[in-house]
C-alpha positions in Angstrom: -22.8 -16.7 40.9 -19.8 -18.7 41.7 -19.4 -19.5 45.1 -16.5 -18.1 47.4 -14.4 -21.0 46.8 -14.9 -20.9 42.9 -13.7 -17.1 43.3 -10.8 -17.9 45.4 -9.6 -20.6 43.2 -9.8 -18.8 40.1 -8.0 -16.0 42.1 -5.1 -18.0 42.9 -4.9 -19.5 39.1 -5.0 -16.0 37.9 -2.1 -15.2 40.5 0.3 -18.3 39.4 -0.3 -17.2 35.5 1.0 -13.7 36.0 3.9 -15.2 37.6 4.6 -17.0 34.5 4.1 -14.3 32.7 6.1 -11.9 34.5 8.9 -14.4 34.4 8.3 -14.6 30.5 8.8 -11.2 30.3 12.1 -10.9 32.3 13.5 -13.7 30.1 12.6 -12.1 26.8 14.0 -8.7 27.9 17.4 -10.9 28.9 17.4 -12.0 25.4 16.3 -9.1 23.7 19.6 -7.3 24.6 21.5 -10.1 22.8 19.6 -10.6 19.9 19.7 -7.2 18.8 23.3 -6.4 19.6 23.5 -9.6 16.9 21.2 -8.5 14.7 22.9 -4.6 14.6 26.3 -6.2 14.3 25.2 -8.3 11.2 23.7 -5.7 9.3 26.9 -3.5 8.2 28.3 -6.6 6.6 25.3 -7.4 4.9 24.6 -3.8 3.8 28.1 -3.4 2.1 27.6 -6.8 0.1 24.7 -5.8 -1.1 26.0 -2.8 -2.3 29.3 -4.3 -4.1 26.8 -7.1 -5.3 24.9 -4.0 -6.9 28.3 -2.7 -8.3 29.1 -6.0 -9.8 25.6 -6.7 -10.9 25.5 -3.1 -13.0 28.7 -4.4 -14.3 27.7 -7.6 -15.8 24.0 -7.6 -16.1 24.4 -7.2 -20.0 26.7 -9.7 -20.1 25.1 -13.1 -21.9 27.5 -15.2 -19.4 26.8 -13.6 -16.2 25.6 -16.6 -13.4 22.4 -17.9 -13.6 21.8 -16.4 -9.7 22.0 -12.9 -11.1 20.4 -13.1 -14.3 17.8 -15.8 -13.7 16.4 -18.5 -15.5 14.6 -15.9 -18.1 11.4 -16.5 -16.8 9.3 -16.5 -13.2 6.8 -19.6 -13.8 7.7 -21.1 -10.3 8.5 -18.6 -7.1 9.8 -20.6 -3.9 8.9 -18.8 -0.7 11.2 -19.4 1.9 9.2 -18.4 5.1 11.0 -18.0 8.4 9.2 -18.0 11.8 9.7 -18.6 15.6 9.6 -21.8 16.9 7.7 -21.1 20.1 4.5 -18.9 20.6 3.9 -16.4 23.3 5.2 -13.8 21.1 1.8 -11.7 20.2 0.9 -11.6 16.3 4.8 -12.1 15.4 4.5 -15.5 13.7 1.0 -14.7 12.3 1.6 -11.5 10.7 4.9 -13.3 8.5 2.4 -16.4 7.7 0.0 -13.8 6.6 2.1 -11.9 4.1 3.3 -15.4 2.5 -0.5 -16.5 2.1 -1.0 -13.0 0.6 1.9 -13.7 -2.1 0.5 -17.1 -2.6 -3.2 -16.2 -3.4 -1.6 -13.7 -5.7 0.7 -16.1 -7.3 -1.8 -18.7 -7.7 -4.1 -16.4 -9.2 -1.9 -15.4 -11.7 -1.3 -19.0 -12.9 2.7 -19.5 -11.2 3.2 -22.3 -9.2 4.2 -22.1 -5.6 7.0 -23.9 -3.4 7.7 -23.5 0.3 10.5 -24.2 2.4 9.7 -23.7 6.5 11.9 -22.2 9.1 10.5 -22.8 12.3 7.9 -25.0 13.5 4.6 -22.2 14.2 5.4 -21.3 10.7 4.8 -24.8 9.2 2.2 -25.5 12.0 0.0 -22.7 10.2 1.1 -23.3 6.4 0.8 -27.1 6.6 -3.1 -26.3 7.0 -3.7 -25.2 3.4 -1.0 -25.3 1.4 0.8 -28.5 3.0 1.2 -30.2 -0.2 3.3 -26.7 -1.5 5.8 -27.7 1.5 9.1 -28.9 -0.1 10.8 -29.0 2.6 11.5 -27.8 6.9 13.5 -27.2 9.3 13.7 -25.6 12.7 16.3 -24.8 15.8 14.3 -25.6 18.6 17.5 -28.0 20.2 19.9 -25.2 18.9 20.5 -22.3 21.6 22.4 -20.1 19.4 21.7 -19.6 15.7 24.8 -19.2 13.9 26.1 -19.0 10.2 26.0 -22.7 10.1 22.3 -22.9 10.3 21.8 -20.1 7.2 24.3 -22.0 5.5 22.4 -25.0 5.4 19.0 -23.1 4.3 21.0 -21.2 1.5 22.5 -24.7 0.2 18.8 -26.3 0.2 17.5 -23.3 -2.0 20.2 -23.1 -4.1 20.3 -27.3 -4.6 16.8 -26.3 -5.8 17.4 -23.6 -8.0 20.3 -25.8 -9.5 18.0 -28.4 -10.2 15.6 -26.1 -11.9 13.0 -26.3 -8.9 11.7 -22.4 -9.1 12.7 -19.6 -11.2 12.5 -17.1 -8.3 13.0 -17.4 -4.1 11.9 -14.9 -2.2 12.4 -14.7 1.9 9.9 -13.9 4.7 10.8 -12.5 7.6 10.2 -10.2 10.9 12.5 -7.0 10.4 13.5 -5.6 13.8 12.5 -2.0 14.4 12.9 -1.4 18.0 10.6 -3.1 21.0 7.2 -1.9 19.8 7.6 -3.0 16.1 9.1 -5.5 14.2 7.7 -5.3 10.4 7.1 -8.6 8.2 8.9 -8.2 5.1 9.5 -10.1 1.8 13.0 -10.0 0.2 13.9 -11.2 -3.2 17.4 -13.3 -2.9 17.0 -15.4 -6.0 17.9 -14.5 -8.7 19.7 -11.3 -6.6 18.8 -8.0 -7.5 20.3 -4.6 -6.7 19.2 -3.2 -3.1 15.6 -1.4 -3.0 15.0 -2.7 -6.8 12.4 -5.1 -5.3 10.3 -2.4 -3.6 9.5 -4.9 -0.6 11.0 -3.0 2.0 14.5 -4.0 3.8 17.0 -2.4 5.2 18.7 0.7 3.4 21.9 0.2 2.0 24.7 2.0 0.7 24.7 2.8 -3.1 28.3 1.5 -4.7 27.0 1.3 -8.2 28.9 4.6 -9.1 32.1 3.7 -7.6 34.9 2.4 -10.2 36.9 -0.6 -9.2 39.3 -3.1 -11.6 38.4 -6.5 -10.3 40.9 -9.5 -10.4 39.7 -12.2 -11.3 37.3 -11.1 -13.5 33.5 -9.7 -12.1 32.1 -13.3 -13.7 34.5 -15.3 -11.5 33.9 -13.1 -8.2 30.1 -13.2 -9.0 30.4 -16.8 -9.1 32.1 -17.0 -5.2 30.0 -14.3 -4.1 26.2 -14.8 -5.1 25.7 -18.1 -3.0 27.5 -16.3 -0.4 25.4 -13.6 -0.4 22.3 -15.9 -0.7 23.8 -17.2 2.7 24.5 -13.9 4.4 20.7 -12.7 3.8 19.2 -15.9 5.5 21.2 -15.1 8.1 20.4 -11.5 8.6 16.9 -12.5 8.5 17.2 -15.7 11.4 18.8 -12.6 13.4 16.4 -9.9 12.7 13.6 -12.9 13.5 15.4 -14.0 16.7 15.2 -10.0 17.8 11.5 -9.7 16.8 10.6 -12.6 18.6 11.8 -11.4 22.0 10.8 -7.9 21.5 7.2 -9.5 20.5 7.2 -11.8 23.5 8.4 -9.4 26.0 5.6 -6.8 24.7 3.0 -9.3 25.1 4.2 -10.9 28.3 3.9 -7.5 29.7 0.5 -7.2 28.4 -0.5 -10.4 29.7 0.7 -9.3 32.9 -1.0 -6.1 33.1 -3.8 -8.0 32.2 -4.2 -10.6 35.2 -3.3 -8.0 37.6 -6.6 -6.4 36.0 -8.9 -9.8 36.2 -7.1 -10.4 39.9 -8.2 -6.9 41.0 -12.0 -7.5 39.7 -11.8 -11.0 41.1 -11.1 -10.1 44.3 -13.7 -7.3 44.4 -16.3 -10.2 43.3 -15.1 -12.1 46.4 -15.1 -9.0 48.6 -18.6 -8.5 47.6 -19.8 -11.9 48.0 -18.1 -12.7 51.3 -19.9 -9.4 52.4 -23.1 -10.7 51.1 -23.0 -14.2 52.8 -21.9 -12.1 56.2 -24.8 -10.3 55.9 -27.1 -13.5 55.1 -25.8 -15.1 58.1 -26.4 -11.8 60.5 -30.0 -11.5 59.3 -30.3 -15.4 59.7 -28.9 -15.0 63.2 -30.8 -11.8 64.3 -34.2 -13.7 62.7 -33.8 -16.6 64.9 -33.0 -14.8 68.2 -36.0 -12.4 67.4 -38.2 -15.6 66.9 -37.1 -16.8 70.5 
């Protein structure tokens, strides 16, 4: 049985941990509100762009001169997986769930004889994927030194993906991230972004978007010229939205995890305090027995 000193040291240690988890929970709660507002504000623009893209795609899908970003390469032998996770831990299973979804896709594609390449966005995803799939990672980046993620960071990732696509390095690109639903629900999501597809056509989740395919528009210049400009921006916008969703999901998961950790620390402190009191009572009883026994011996 641990000594009184050991129990007291353990209680003090758990109390210190409880203070840390409580502080982390409060920080995550403060950051969550801003992150949630940013993610919510980005959705209407991204969804409206998806609707316009669906309209343009419907008009240009049978056109032999349609941009390659829309029509694709005509094959799907090589897949690029863009796995976006957080740079920090202490957020429960948030990072692991996204990586697990990506791993399942990798296993499925390799089982079908496809070639897989990976872009890692965030340190935690890279740390988990490099153990088994380090040879498949073609590029990685993180935002450790960036306090607030902006469109510039998303544009850099999109530019890298588009550069690889233009070089013929892959046929299909899929983006993996955590879609923010609410404080207790963050859904790992896979969204195909290259070649661009109509909203909901992939069957892989994502936010519902307005269907504008029935609308009639006159375009100046032509649909093909608009798509040449719109499609690269569409890819960047989808990456940007995924990053914002990730930030909100990370803070929500962190707040929940730290709240659970704080509660568990409180329960452990109560248990250790009870053990400490019992051990102290037993020690006092033993000392009294020794004193009484000595007095009777005299």
